[in-house]
ZAMARGU-4260 file (C-alpha; in steps of 0.2 Angstrom, whole numbers, plus 5000, padded with zeros to 4 digits):
<rodrens>
0) 5037/4848/5048 | 5022/4846/5046 | 5018/4840/5028 | 5000/4850/5028 | 5012/4866/5033
5) 5023/4861/5019 | 5007/4864/5006 | 5001/4878/5016 | 5022/4888/5013 | 5021/4881/4996
10) 5003/4891/4992 | 5007/4906/4999 | 5021/4907/4991 | 5012/4906/4974 | 4999/4917/4981
15) 5012/4931/4984 | 5016/4928/4967 | 5000/4933/4961 | 4996/4950/4965 | 4981/4953/4957
20) 4975/4942/4973 | 4977/4956/4985 | 4968/4973/4986 | 4971/4986/5000 | 4956/4992/5008
25) 4965/5004/5021 | 4983/5007/5028 | 4991/5017/5039 | 5010/5018/5039 | 5023/5029/5046
30) 5035/5035/5029 | 5054/5035/5032 | 5056/5054/5022 | 5074/5062/5018 | 5073/5073/5031
35) 5056/5069/5042 | 5044/5053/5047 | 5026/5056/5041 | 5012/5047/5043 | 5002/5043/5026
40) 4985/5032/5026 | 4975/5024/5016 | 4956/5020/5016 | 4940/5027/5003 | 4950/5025/4988
45) 4961/5041/4993 | 4977/5042/4999 | 4981/5056/5015 | 5000/5063/5020 | 5004/5073/5035
50) 5018/5082/5023 | 5015/5100/5017 | 5015/5096/5000 | 4999/5086/5001 | 4991/5097/5010
55) 4989/5110/4994 | 4990/5095/4979 | 4983/5080/4986 | 4997/5069/4980 | 5016/5070/4988
60) 5032/5058/4984 | 5026/5047/4998 | 5010/5046/4991 | 5016/5040/4974 | 5030/5028/4979
65) 5016/5020/4988 | 5006/5020/4972 | 5021/5014/4964 | 5023/4998/4978 | 5007/4993/4977
70) 5003/4995/4957 | 4988/4983/4953 | 4983/4982/4973 | 4975/4998/4976 | 4958/4999/4970
75) 4955/5011/4957 | 4954/5029/4964 | 4936/5038/4968 | 4931/5052/4960 | 4926/5066/4968
</rodrens>
């Protein structure tokens, strides 16, 4: 293996452990729920989800799971 690549792999491992280096700006994912798949997105500091609960509460189990998963990797919420 290329010695330069070995150094890059080690650096990548170190970066991956330093979660504060990462900030998500936006993303779209398919969340595999217990009953259905849901389209969940994040942009401009706000989540969106196509599940019925989110439509009335602006938060749901799908978005809360992502908040936990991406803890410290999302900017502070935008106030309304």
